[in-house]
LUMTITOR-939710 format. One record per residue: x, y, z of N, C-alpha, C, O in turn. Coordinates in steps of 0.02 Angstrom, whole numbers, plus 50000, padded with zeros to 5 digits. Layout:
N
[bavex [X,Y,Z],[X,Y,Z],[X,Y,Z],[X,Y,Z]] ...
END
This chain:
111
[bavex [54614,51331,61543],[54560,51384,61562],[54548,51438,61505],[54495,51470,61509]] [bavex [54586,51449,61460],[54596,51498,61394],[54538,51472,61356],[54496,51509,61331]] [bavex [54538,51392,61352],[54505,51380,61294],[54421,51382,61312],[54376,51391,61271]] [bavex [54413,51371,61390],[54349,51376,61413],[54320,51456,61408],[54261,51468,61398]] [bavex [54370,51506,61417],[54348,51570,61413],[54334,51579,61335],[54282,51609,61319]] [bavex [54366,51561,61297],[54354,51568,61224],[54293,51538,61199],[54262,51563,61152]] [bavex [54270,51474,61233],[54220,51441,61199],[54158,51477,61230],[54105,51473,61198]] [bavex [54158,51513,61290],[54095,51543,61310],[54057,51577,61267],[53997,51563,61263]] [bavex [54085,51629,61227],[54045,51665,61185],[54018,51624,61130],[53964,51642,61106]] [bavex [54050,51570,61105],[54023,51532,61056],[53964,51488,61081],[53920,51473,61041]] [bavex [53960,51467,61144],[53907,51427,61170],[53847,51482,61179],[53792,51463,61160]] [bavex [53855,51551,61207],[53808,51596,61211],[53773,51615,61138],[53713,51626,61132]] [bavex [53815,51616,61089],[53782,51631,61024],[53753,51575,61001],[53702,51588,60969]] [bavex [53765,51512,61005],[53728,51452,60982],[53657,51450,61034],[53602,51441,61009]] [bavex [53665,51457,61092],[53608,51463,61140],[53550,51516,61117],[53491,51501,61127]] [bavex [53566,51573,61087],[53527,51622,61083],[53499,51609,61010],[53441,51626,60998]] [bavex [53537,51581,60963],[53514,51563,60895],[53461,51500,60905],[53411,51505,60870]] [bavex [53464,51448,60944],[53424,51406,60956],[53355,51427,60985],[53301,51404,60966]] [bavex [53361,51475,61035],[53296,51494,61064],[53267,51553,61012],[53212,51576,61025]] [bavex [53295,51573,60965],[53265,51626,60917],[53248,51590,60843],[53237,51623,60792]] [bavex [53248,51537,60844],[53253,51493,60782],[53186,51503,60753],[53183,51517,60693]] [bavex [53124,51497,60794],[53063,51502,60757],[53004,51491,60807],[53014,51482,60867]] [bavex [52947,51491,60781],[52890,51474,60823],[52861,51391,60819],[52853,51368,60763]] [bavex [52849,51356,60869],[52824,51294,60868],[52746,51297,60867],[52710,51325,60908]] [bavex [52727,51263,60813],[52653,51263,60801],[52622,51199,60816],[52640,51150,60784]] [bavex [52573,51194,60865],[52553,51125,60883],[52485,51125,60843],[52442,51167,60856]] [bavex [52478,51084,60802],[52413,51087,60749],[52368,51022,60784],[52371,50964,60764]] [bavex [52332,51042,60832],[52272,51009,60861],[52197,51030,60837],[52145,51020,60868]] [bavex [52206,51063,60769],[52136,51091,60749],[52107,51035,60713],[52046,51043,60703]] [bavex [52131,50980,60689],[52084,50943,60655],[52102,50945,60576],[52092,50897,60538]] [bavex [52129,51002,60558],[52139,51017,60490],[52220,51016,60466],[52269,51033,60498]] [bavex [52215,50989,60397],[52284,50990,60379],[52307,51073,60366],[52268,51120,60357]] [bavex [52376,51073,60367],[52402,51139,60357],[52465,51134,60309],[52513,51097,60320]] [bavex [52457,51176,60253],[52513,51177,60205],[52541,51251,60203],[52596,51265,60179]] [bavex [52506,51290,60224],[52525,51352,60225],[52493,51402,60280],[52435,51396,60297]] [bavex [52527,51444,60302],[52520,51474,60367],[52539,51549,60365],[52598,51565,60358]] [bavex [52489,51598,60371],[52502,51671,60381],[52482,51701,60431],[52434,51677,60462]] [bavex [52506,51751,60450],[52497,51787,60516],[52479,51854,60498],[52504,51879,60447]] [bavex [52432,51889,60538],[52429,51956,60534],[52406,51999,60595],[52378,51961,60634]] [bavex [52405,52055,60616],[52387,52092,60669],[52314,52084,60669],[52282,52092,60617]] [bavex [52288,52068,60726],[52206,52061,60726],[52171,52113,60692],[52183,52171,60708]] [bavex [52122,52097,60636],[52073,52137,60608],[52104,52164,60559],[52072,52204,60524]] [bavex [52165,52152,60544],[52213,52200,60482],[52203,52171,60424],[52187,52208,60377]] [bavex [52209,52102,60415],[52207,52057,60357],[52268,52087,60308],[52263,52099,60248]] [bavex [52322,52094,60346],[52385,52104,60312],[52433,52060,60312],[52488,52072,60335]] [bavex [52416,52003,60284],[52459,51935,60286],[52532,51943,60267],[52546,51962,60210]] [bavex [52576,51931,60308],[52640,51922,60287],[52654,51863,60245],[52608,51837,60214]] [bavex [52718,51837,60242],[52745,51788,60200],[52714,51716,60232],[52682,51713,60285]] [bavex [52727,51670,60198],[52708,51604,60222],[52747,51591,60274],[52808,51595,60264]] [bavex [52724,51574,60339],[52776,51557,60395],[52787,51482,60378],[52822,51453,60420]] [bavex [52767,51447,60332],[52782,51372,60324],[52833,51366,60265],[52852,51311,60246]] [bavex [52855,51422,60236],[52892,51426,60168],[52954,51381,60185],[52986,51383,60237]] [bavex [52964,51339,60130],[53014,51288,60140],[53006,51219,60165],[53045,51172,60156]] [bavex [52940,51217,60202],[52923,51148,60230],[52888,51109,60191],[52842,51133,60158]] [bavex [52903,51041,60186],[52866,51002,60133],[52794,51009,60153],[52771,51035,60204]] [bavex [52759,50978,60095],[52677,50970,60109],[52667,50905,60156],[52699,50853,60148]] [bavex [52625,50914,60198],[52607,50870,60262],[52643,50885,60318],[52635,50850,60368]] [bavex [52692,50941,60318],[52730,50942,60376],[52677,50964,60443],[52692,50951,60501]] [bavex [52627,50991,60428],[52584,51008,60485],[52510,50969,60481],[52459,51002,60490]] [bavex [52509,50909,60468],[52442,50876,60468],[52423,50870,60535],[52461,50884,60581]] [bavex [52351,50845,60544],[52329,50854,60612],[52362,50807,60670],[52378,50748,60660]] [bavex [52370,50842,60731],[52413,50803,60768],[52483,50818,60774],[52514,50804,60825]] [bavex [52508,50843,60726],[52584,50855,60722],[52608,50929,60746],[52570,50978,60744]] [bavex [52668,50931,60767],[52694,50996,60778],[52755,51010,60732],[52788,50966,60704]] [bavex [52766,51078,60728],[52823,51086,60686],[52848,51161,60702],[52810,51201,60730]] [bavex [52911,51177,60684],[52933,51242,60691],[52927,51273,60626],[52947,51248,60573]] [bavex [52896,51334,60631],[52898,51386,60567],[52923,51456,60584],[52944,51471,60640]] [bavex [52922,51494,60537],[52958,51558,60547],[52944,51581,60610],[52895,51560,60641]] [bavex [52992,51635,60639],[52974,51657,60699],[52926,51716,60701],[52928,51763,60662]] [bavex [52874,51706,60763],[52817,51744,60768],[52837,51773,60838],[52858,51733,60880]] [bavex [52833,51841,60854],[52839,51872,60924],[52791,51837,60965],[52748,51804,60936]] [bavex [52794,51841,61035],[52736,51819,61072],[52696,51886,61058],[52716,51944,61052]] [bavex [52627,51857,61056],[52573,51903,61047],[52511,51875,61027],[52503,51814,61033]] [bavex [52453,51921,60999],[52397,51892,60974],[52393,51912,60898],[52407,51968,60875]] [bavex [52375,51864,60867],[52368,51867,60785],[52304,51830,60765],[52273,51791,60800]] [bavex [52290,51852,60699],[52244,51823,60670],[52286,51785,60616],[52334,51810,60587]] [bavex [52261,51712,60604],[52305,51676,60554],[52255,51649,60505],[52196,51640,60517]] [bavex [52287,51635,60443],[52251,51614,60380],[52293,51539,60365],[52352,51535,60351]] [bavex [52254,51490,60369],[52280,51435,60361],[52260,51407,60290],[52205,51424,60268]] [bavex [52299,51365,60252],[52270,51340,60194],[52313,51264,60184],[52370,51247,60201]] [bavex [52264,51232,60152],[52292,51163,60115],[52250,51156,60053],[52198,51124,60047]] [bavex [52285,51194,60003],[52247,51190,59938],[52229,51123,59910],[52176,51117,59878]] [bavex [52271,51068,59920],[52257,51007,59889],[52191,50990,59923],[52148,50963,59887]] [bavex [52177,51003,59984],[52121,50971,60024],[52060,51015,60018],[52005,51000,60042]] [bavex [52073,51068,59985],[52014,51122,59997],[52004,51163,60051],[51950,51188,60066]] [bavex [52070,51171,60088],[52047,51203,60161],[52080,51273,60159],[52139,51282,60145]] [bavex [52036,51322,60174],[52053,51384,60183],[52028,51409,60245],[51968,51396,60252]] [bavex [52055,51439,60291],[52012,51451,60352],[52055,51522,60390],[52114,51535,60380]] [bavex [52019,51551,60424],[52041,51606,60464],[52025,51602,60538],[51968,51601,60561]] [bavex [52086,51602,60576],[52081,51583,60656],[52087,51650,60677],[52133,51679,60648]] [bavex [52048,51692,60726],[52053,51754,60748],[52086,51752,60814],[52083,51702,60849]] [bavex [52118,51808,60831],[52145,51813,60902],[52174,51746,60930],[52147,51716,60976]] [bavex [52217,51731,60905],[52258,51663,60920],[52334,51693,60955],[52372,51734,60929]] [bavex [52339,51665,61008],[52398,51683,61054],[52459,51655,61046],[52459,51593,61044]] [bavex [52520,51686,61039],[52578,51640,61036],[52611,51672,61100],[52616,51731,61115]] [bavex [52632,51619,61132],[52655,51637,61207],[52722,51584,61218],[52718,51522,61215]] [bavex [52778,51621,61230],[52838,51557,61245],[52872,51531,61183],[52916,51488,61185]] [bavex [52847,51562,61121],[52873,51539,61063],[52829,51485,61030],[52844,51458,60976]] [bavex [52771,51469,61068],[52724,51414,61044],[52653,51441,61025],[52631,51491,61053]] [bavex [52623,51413,60986],[52552,51421,60969],[52520,51360,60968],[52544,51316,60933]] [bavex [52465,51348,61005],[52432,51294,61003],[52361,51298,60963],[52315,51330,60988]] [bavex [52353,51266,60900],[52302,51270,60858],[52247,51208,60884],[52260,51148,60875]] [bavex [52183,51233,60918],[52138,51184,60967],[52090,51160,60920],[52086,51188,60865]] [bavex [52054,51114,60934],[52007,51079,60900],[51942,51134,60895],[51903,51136,60847]] [bavex [51939,51174,60950],[51877,51228,60932],[51892,51283,60882],[51847,51314,60853]] [bavex [51959,51294,60873],[51981,51339,60826],[51960,51310,60754],[51931,51342,60710]] [bavex [51983,51235,60751],[51974,51201,60691],[51898,51202,60658],[51882,51205,60598]] [bavex [51848,51199,60728],[51788,51182,60707],[51758,51248,60673],[51720,51243,60625]] [bavex [51780,51319,60705],[51763,51383,60673],[51770,51378,60616],[51728,51413,60588]] [bavex [51807,51348,60576],[51830,51345,60509],[51789,51305,60469],[51793,51314,60409]] [bavex [51751,51263,60491],[51716,51210,60453],[51642,51251,60427],[51601,51221,60394]] 
END
């Protein structure tokens, strides 16, 4: 019983870390993404690259990947794939439940 009680805090910490690990980005935009930056809508105050440390090609069209944590809310996003000549701004993108879905409509707005 003592072992069980001692293990509970460790399980709780591990579960909290798993849920706070990052934001899942589903790239259905049709565009390759090598860099992803977020800003408060209309501010263009881009933070650090949310994909820092991920290898090139980690977010090709149709792929999902976990990036740095973004709190649920609405953001403007700047995406780029320099080798492919992609630089795009997506406005008022919603992050909900730790997930963001980049849609084909968002990708078309970048073309």
